[in-house]
N, C-alpha and C positions, 0 to 999 in steps of 0.2 A: 499822957496815954502813950504817945508816940515814943517817948524816951523809954518807957517801961517796955514797950514792944521791942525796941531796938536792943535793949539790954538782954532780953530773953533770947533774941536771935544770936547775939554775940555769945552768950553763955552756951546755948546748944551747940553752936559751931565749934567753940572752944573745946567743949567736952568731947565732941566727935573727933576732932583732930588730935587731941591729947590721946584719946583711946586708940586711934589708929597708929600714932607715933609709938605708944607704949608696946602695942602688939608687935610692930616692926623691930623695936629695940630688943624685945624678948626673943623674937624669932630669929633675928640675926646675931644674937650675942652667943657667947661661949656656953651659956647654960644648956643649950640643946646639942652641943658637940659631943660625939663619942670620944673616948679617950684614945690618944695616939698610941699606936703599937710600935714595936721595934721593927716592923716591916715597912716603916714609912719615915722619911726624913727630908729636910731641905738642905741642899748643899749651898749654903749661903756665904761661907767664909773661906779663907785660905786659897783663894784663886790667884792665878798669875794671868795678868791681862796684857796682851801685846797689841798696840795701835801703831802701825807703821814701824818706826825705828824706836818707839818708846815702849818700855816694859815696866809694868806695875806689879809689885810683889805683895802677897798676903792681902788681897783685895776682898772686901765684903761687897758682893754685887748690888745689895740694895742701896749702898752708899756711893757707888761708882758712877761718875758722870761721863757720858761719852763725849759730849761737846759737839763741835762742828765735824761733819764728815764729808768726804768727797766721793764722786763716782768711782767705783772700782777698789776703794779701800777695803782692806780686810782686817777685821778685829778678831783676834783669837783669845780664847780663855782656856785655861788648863787647870786642872784639879785632879785629885786622886780619889777614886771612889772607896768607900769603906769596905773592909772585909765582912762578910755576913754569911749566915747559913741559909739565906733565903734561896729558894729554887727559882732560877731564871729571873734575877732581880732586873728592874726596868728603870731606865732614865727617861724622864719626861720633862720637856721644856717647850715653851712657846716661842715662835719667831714671827716677826711681822715686817714685811716690806724689804726683807733681806734674805738672800739664799744662804743656806747653811751646809757645812760639811762637818762630819763627826768622825773622829779617829779614836780607837781604843788601842792603847799601847802602840801608838804610832801607825796603826793599820786602818785605812779608810773603811768605815762599816755603814755609813749612811750619808745620803745627800738629798737635799730638797731645795727647790726653787730655781735651779740653774736654768732649767728649760724655759722658764718665764723670763728671766733677765736676758737670756740669749735671744729670745724673740721680740725683745723690746717691751714686754708687758710688765706690770707691776707685780711683785711677789705677794700672793695672798698669805694671810696669817694661817698658822697651823700648829696644832699640838703634836709634837714629835715624840715618839716613844721608841727607844732602842733597848732591846733586851740583851743582857750579858749572858754568855754561855756558862761562865764559872764565877760565882759571887763570893766564893770562899776566900779569894785573894784579892788584895787591892789591884786596881787598874788605873792607868793614866787616861783620863778623859779630856779630850781636846775637842772644842767646838769653835769653828771658824765661820764668822758672818761676813758675807761679801756685800758691800753697799752698792745698789743698783743706780741710785741717783743721789746728787749732792743733798745733804742734810734730810734725807728721807728715813734714816734709821732712828727709830724711836727710843731704842735703849735695849739693855739686856734684861731679860726676864728671869725669874727665879728658876733654879734647876731642882727638880725633885727626883728622889731615889727610893725605890721600894718595889712591892709586888704590884702587878698591874691592877689587881682588885683594890688594893688600898689607894692607889693613885686615882682611880676612877671614883672610889667612895669619898675621898677627901676633896676632889674637884666639885662633886655634886654637893657635899656639905658646905664647902666654901662659897658655892653659888646659889645656895638654897633661897636666899632672899630675892635674888634676880629671877629665879624660876618661879617664885611665888608671884612677884610683881608682873612678870610677862604673862603668866598664866591667867592672872586676873584681867589683864588687857584682852586676851583672846576670848575669854568667857563673856566678858562685858560686851565685846563686839558681837558676838553670836546673839546675845539677848537683845541688843539694840536692833540687829538686822531682823530678827524675828518679830520685834515690835513694829518695825517699819513695814514688813510684809502684811502683818495683821491690819495695820492702819490703811495699807493700800487696798486690801480686800474689802474694807469697809468704806472705801472712797473717802478717806481722811488722810491722804498722802501728806506727809511732812518730810520735805527733802532734808532737813537738818537731822532727822533721825538716822537716815542712811549715811549721811556725812559723818556723823558721830561714830557710827559703827566703823566706817573706813579709818577714821582718825585713831580709834582705839586699836583696830588691827594694825595699823602702821606703827603705833607705839609699841605693841607687843612684838612685832617683827624686829624693830630697832633694838629693843631691850635684849632680845635673845641674840641678835646678830652682833651688837657692840660688846656684849659680855660674854661672847665665845661659845654660847650654848649650842648654836647650830654647827659650828665648825668642829666642835668636840664630838658631837654624836654623829656626824656625817662626814664623808670624804669629799664632799662637793665644796672644797675650800674657796676656789676662785669664785664660784657662784655666790656664796654667802658673803664673801669679803665685798664683792661689788654691790650686793644687795644692801649691805650695811650702809655704804656711802650714798647710794641712790635714795634709800629711805630717809637718810639724814638730810639730804639736799632738798627733799619735798616736804620736810616738816614745816618750815615757815609757810608754805603754800596751804598746807592742810589746815593750819590754825586760822589763816586769813579767810579761807573759804568757809570754814565752820563759823567764824565770827560773823561774817557778812550774812550768812544764811539764817542765823539766829537773831541778828540785829541789822536788818537791811536798811533801817533808817540812818545809820551812820556812814553809809557808803557814799563817798564824795569822789571828785575826780582825782584827788591825791591818793586815795585808797585804791582806786582802779589802777593807778600807775604802779603802786607797790604790788598789786595782785599780778599785773603783766610781768613785772620784774621777777616775781617769785616763780613764774612759769618759764620765762626765757633763760634765766641764769642756770638753773639746774639742767635745762635741756642743752644749753651750750656746753656745760661741764661734761655731760655724758658724751656729746658729740666729739669733743676734743679728746676724750679717752678712747672712744671707738676708732677715731682716725689716727691714734697713737701720737698725737701732737703734745699731749700732756697726760701724765698719769692722774687717775681720779682722786688720789689721796691728796693731791696739791691744793684741792679746792675746799678743804675743811674750813680753813680760816676765813675765806671769803663767805662761806655759808654762815659761819658764826656772826660775822660782821653784818650780813643781811638780816639775820635774826634780830640783832640788837636795833637795827634801823626800823625793822617792822614794829618792834615794841615801841619805840619812840613815836612812830606815826600813828599806830593804832590806839594806844592807851588813852591819849587826850581825847580823841574822837569818841571812843567807847564811853568814857566818863561822861563827856558832854551829852552824848546821845541818851545815855541811861537817865541822867538827871532830867532832860527834856521829856523823856518818855514817862518818868515818875510824875512829873508835874501834870502831864496831860491825863494820866490815869487817876491822879488824886482828885481831879475835877470831874471825873466820870461818875455817873449814877451806879455803875457796876464795880467801882473800886472796892477791893476786899481787904486791903491792907498788906497782902503778901507781896514781897519784892524778890522773885526768883533771880532777877538779873543780878542782884548784889552778890550772889554766890558764884555766878559765872565770872563776874569781875574779879572776885577774890581768887578764883582758880587761875585766871590769867596773870594776876599779880604774883601768886605763888610760883607758877611755872616760869615767869619772868625772872624772879629772884633766884631760884635754883639753877635756871639755865645760865644766867650770868656767872654764878658761882662755879658751875661746871666748865664754862669757857675759861675762867681764870685758871682753875685747877689743871685743865688740859694743857693749856699753854706753858704753865709752870713746869709740869712734868715733861712736856715735849722739849723745852729749851734746856732743862737741866739734864734730860736724858737718863733719869733714874726711875727705878720702880721699886716700891716698897716691899716689905715682907708679906706676912700672911695674916694681917689683921682682917678679921671677918668683914669689916666694912670697907676695906680698901678697894674691893672690886664692885662696889655699888657707887655709881656716879650720882652726882646731885640731880642731874636731869632725870633719872629714873624715879627718884623720890618726888621730884616736882611734877612729873607726869602722873604719878599715882594720885597725888593730892588733887591735881587738876581733874582727873577723871571722877574722883569722889565728888568734887564740887560740881562737875557737870551732871552727874547723877542727881544730886540734891536739886540742881536747877531744873532738870526735866521733871522731877517728882513734884516740886512746889509749882512749877509752871502748869503741870497738869491739874493740880488742886485748885490753882488760881483760875484756871480756865473754866473748870467745872463750877466753881463758886460764882464766877462772873456770869456764866450761862444760867445759872439758877436765879441769880438776881435779876438778870435780864428777863428771864421767863416770867418772874413775878411781876416785874414792871409791865411787861407786855400783857400779862393776865389782867392787871388793873385797867390797862388802856383798852383791851380788846374784848373784854368779858362783861356781859350783862350782869350787874351786881345781884339782881333779884333771882334770876334763874340759873345762872352759871353757863348759859349759852353764849355763843358768839354774839357781839353786838353789831350794830350797823356799820361801824368803822372796819371791824373785822371782815364782815361780809363783803364790803366794797373792796378792801385790800385783796381778798381772796379771788373774787370774780375778775379783778383787773389783771391777774396773773395767769388766768386760765388759758390753755391752748388746746386741750383735748375736747372731743365731743362731750356734751353735758346735758343734764336735764335739770330744770328748775321747778320747784313746788312752792307755790304761794298759799299761805294759810292765814285765816283770820279767825280769832277766837270769838264765838258768838256770845252776845248778852253780857259782855264785861262791864259796859256802862250801867246796865240795869242792876248788876250785882253791887257795883260801887255805890250806886245811888240809894239802894234799898237796904243792903246788908252792911255797907261801910267798906272803906278801902282795905282794911286788914283781910276781909274775906275776899276782896278782889285780888289782893296780892297772892293769897292762898290758892285762889283759882288759877292764876297765871303759872305759879310754881307746879301745881298738879298737872296742868297741860303740858309744861315743858318736860316733866318727867315722862309723860306718856309719849311725847314726840321721840325721845331718846329710845324708848322701847319699841317704837313702831318703825322708825326710819333706820333700821340697822344697816350699815354699810355706807350711809350718807357721808359725803366728803365734809360737809359742814352743815350744822344746824344753828340758826340764828334767830334772835329776836330783833326785828328792825324797827319796832314801834311799840305803842302801848299794847295792842291786841293783835299786832302783825307779826308773822313769823315767816321764815324762808328756809328752804332746804335745797341743797345743791348735790347732784350726783355727778362724778366724773366717769367717763366712759360707761354710761349706763346700759343695762340690759333693756330690751325693748319694752318689757312689762314691769319694770321695777317700780314705776310710780303707782300703777294700779295696785300692785301687791301691797306696797307700804300703806297706801291710803285705806285699803281694806283692813290692814292690821290696825291702823289708827282707829277706824270706826269700831272695831272689835274691842279694842282696849278702852275706848271712851265709854262704850256700853257696859263694860264690866265695872268701870269706875262709878258710873251713875247708880248701879245697884247697891252701892255702899251706904247710901242714905245721907250723903252730905247735904248741907243747907243749899248748895247750888248744884246744878247739873252741867256737864261739859258737852259742848258740840263745836264743830268748826266748819267753816267754808273752805274748800280747797280748789285749787286749779293748778295744772301743770302744763309744761311745754318742753319739747325736746329741741336741742339746737339745730338738728337737721331739717326742722320744719320750715325754717326760713333760711334759705341758702344765702350766705353772705350777711346774715343779720347779726347785729351786735348784741351783747348781753342784755342791754336795755330793751332791745326789741323782743328778745325771747322772754324776758321777765314781764314785759308789758302784756304779752299774749297769755302767759300763765296767770297774771293778775286779773286780766279781763275774764278768764274762764272762772277764777275764784268768785269774782263779783257777781257773775251770772248765777252761781250756786247761792251766793249770799242773798240775792233777791228772792230766790225760791224759798230760802229759809225764813225770810221776813214776809212772805206773802200771806 
């Protein structure tokens, strides 16, 4: 049975992941691309590159490796723009961590980043756009990159040529998968935050819901910052470039906190040390950047290393903790067979694999210093996809966890119902009444009731009629003592009613209603008639008295009435 259940889970998850992957492949493929027009092109080949004293001819930028660079080095690329009938053709290119100077036909026309490098700051990335006054004739285009720090220049990005409208259109088309994934993170964050507020208002606060919302928001911000969406649509280049690194530095911390909030049983001294390191290291990186002792981009590799260490420390504890938790749940009477934790574990495994792949790809590109052409998938890093699948697994985890919790509560309620409910009447039994009054703190009133002539009916009409008599009396109690906190059967013919924060005349009103309902029942012509002896007492009648004292007072008054009934 367990094997069949596991096969179903694997099949459902496989179908879901395959569906998501297929949608992403279709969404990110050339099938949805609009046709390129004559107003857009990539200037990829025919470049002349000058690095120091070396000059390289007929270079294709996508294949050119920058190699090691030093502070103050200037790399210049030169090409000729094509003649076109486009009105105000525009050149667009991205630079990162290096200042740029652009010359058209030997005349300086554009400069960016020099003010940052002169001030000792790191140069933020930017999408530069330079419009040509006359596109009908070829122009010599010269772009010079000045390296601010040793080996910080990532490489030469593609150069695009066309109308500004086409450049923007193709940028958005090229990045549509990133926009979709980041937008998904933002929307999911809002939904989780709304869910957390809803639970808070109903006093069912779950910190992990708010943490998950923050993690999803963090992933959305990183997705848009890393993939240039923010810097393309805004001129706050420095702000968003800094934000990209800060968010990246705190991703290990975010996942650690989320993991410990959802699985506190795995937290050990070793995990707490890792958690402290995840807080201290990013804080130190930011302080070093603020104090201008080191630029913030220098700490990407240490952050990647920290992420790998986190994975190596967290995963064994997570797996061991989940196995232990599963074994404990399997022994519980409320075990429902659902295993939400498996999906959370799968999510961590997926993001771990994709994260490692992205680290490998990042460092290969960084050390080769080359940037590819315009494959639609070239701009989607593995970490984006890993984060997307992790969020999907996290959603499944919360969904199944909610179902598991509701099922467990239902099973628990059923078990408690068997343990605390009188089987004949459906009222609370003696154990439930004892449990209830032991937890009372507010003022209360107690009504003690005794069903008259039950023994006589059992002896003369039989126990079936006696049981029928008890059931009928229980139903009338429910009708009469409306608003009671608990109505219970404490013995064969003994019953108990408790009111929390009672009104001064509540007991008299309910007893009068009881007498009226008993009289109405007796007019039906059953083989037996119903009557009861009652007595009540309020907690304020005995200052400092225990529940037993108040109940004894009510019981004494009930027996006084009973004696009158038997007189």
